C-alpha positions, 0 to 999 in steps of 0.5 A: 500500500503506498502512502497515499493511500495511507494517508486516505484511510488516516484521513477517512477514519479520524474523520469519522470520529471528528463526527461522531464526536458530540463536539462537533455537533455542539459546535455547528449548534453553538454557531448556527445558534450565532449566526440566527441570533446576529441576523435577528439582532442584526434586522430586529433592532436596527443594528447598523444605526444604534451601533453607527449612533457616536457618528456624523450622520453623514458618514454613518453606512446605510443598510446594505447586502454587505454591510449585512452580511459584513455582520452576520460572517464576522461572528462566523469566525467562531467557527474556527475557534471551533478547531481548536476543540477538534484538532486539540488532541490531535497528536496530543493524545497519541500519547497522553492515552499512550493509544500511540505504542498500537499506533506507531509501530505500524507501518504507516510514516508518523508525518502521514497520520500528522497528516490524515488527522489535519486533513480531517480536523479541516475537513469538520472545521470548513463544513462548520464554516459551509454551514454559516456562510450557507445562512448569510448566503441565505437570509441575505437572498431573502432580505435583499435579494442577492448575495454579497460577491465579497462573501465569497473572499470571505469564505476564503479567507475564513477557511486559511484563518481556519488552517492556519488556527489548527496547524497552531493547535497541532504544534501545542498538540505535538510537544505538550503531554495533555490534550485539554493542556493544548487546547489551553494554549491555543486559545490563549496563544489565539485570542490573549498572547497575539492580541497583546503583541498586535496592541502593543505594535499598534501604540508604538506606531507599527502596522501588526499586519504580519499577526494571526491575529491581525491577518484575520480581520480581514476576514470582512474586508473584502466587502468593501465597508470601512470596517472603523464606520460599521462599527461606529468605532468599535474594532478594527480596520484600517484606521486608527480607532479608540487610540490603536493603530490597527492591520490594514485589511487587505485581503490578499496580503492578510490571505498570504499570511495566514497561509504563511502561518499555516505552513510553518506550523504544519511544518513545526508540527510534524518535526515534532511528533517525528521527534519525540517518544512515548515515556 
């Protein structure tokens, strides 16, 4: 059996394992609930008007399909955090539960195992994102009679961000002893450490375009709506907001940055897994 065939087998069974877990359906249910609630709040409370109340009327952005999609798909990024729960235990569990004693002696390279696990985690995360964006597209079509062209670009960046977060989780999973530790470390790094560094660079007058969290902000950039105005000065963008100089939301640059993070961290996770010993 070739390595490609072995990879297909590993990916198939890892994906089946993901789909049998309650965490997958829990992440899916939470994502759908958040997207539906956001749609309800947007239309029911006239959210754009309330959020933009603090800026001059001449600068306010009128309701449109693009603005609606920006609000709704920005919360779809929560689904990406579900990737952490799919991938945090992907490698660490083999060492934590000692299943590696059975798995690793098989004639399957560790590289093949890691790649198969990664593909399965990415597919599971992508499936949740697809559902979130389909709901957003359906709502946009129902309310405005059109689906913004920027939604496709936003979805592509969301997939790139998901791959980066999964790679980060794999890197921690390959080096830490426990699955819970890898999951928490990934969440803290993405949501706290990167945020602190990005904010520090912004305060110092530097644009943190190369940070993972700021590159992920470009998920809203394809809609062409000024983020600072859309959120009434409460969110990031290419302007000064709340005293911070936010990173540029150039979608092409951000997409490239996310791919670099995904590739580098994934290669690191493979290297760490190949060197790690069962204890």
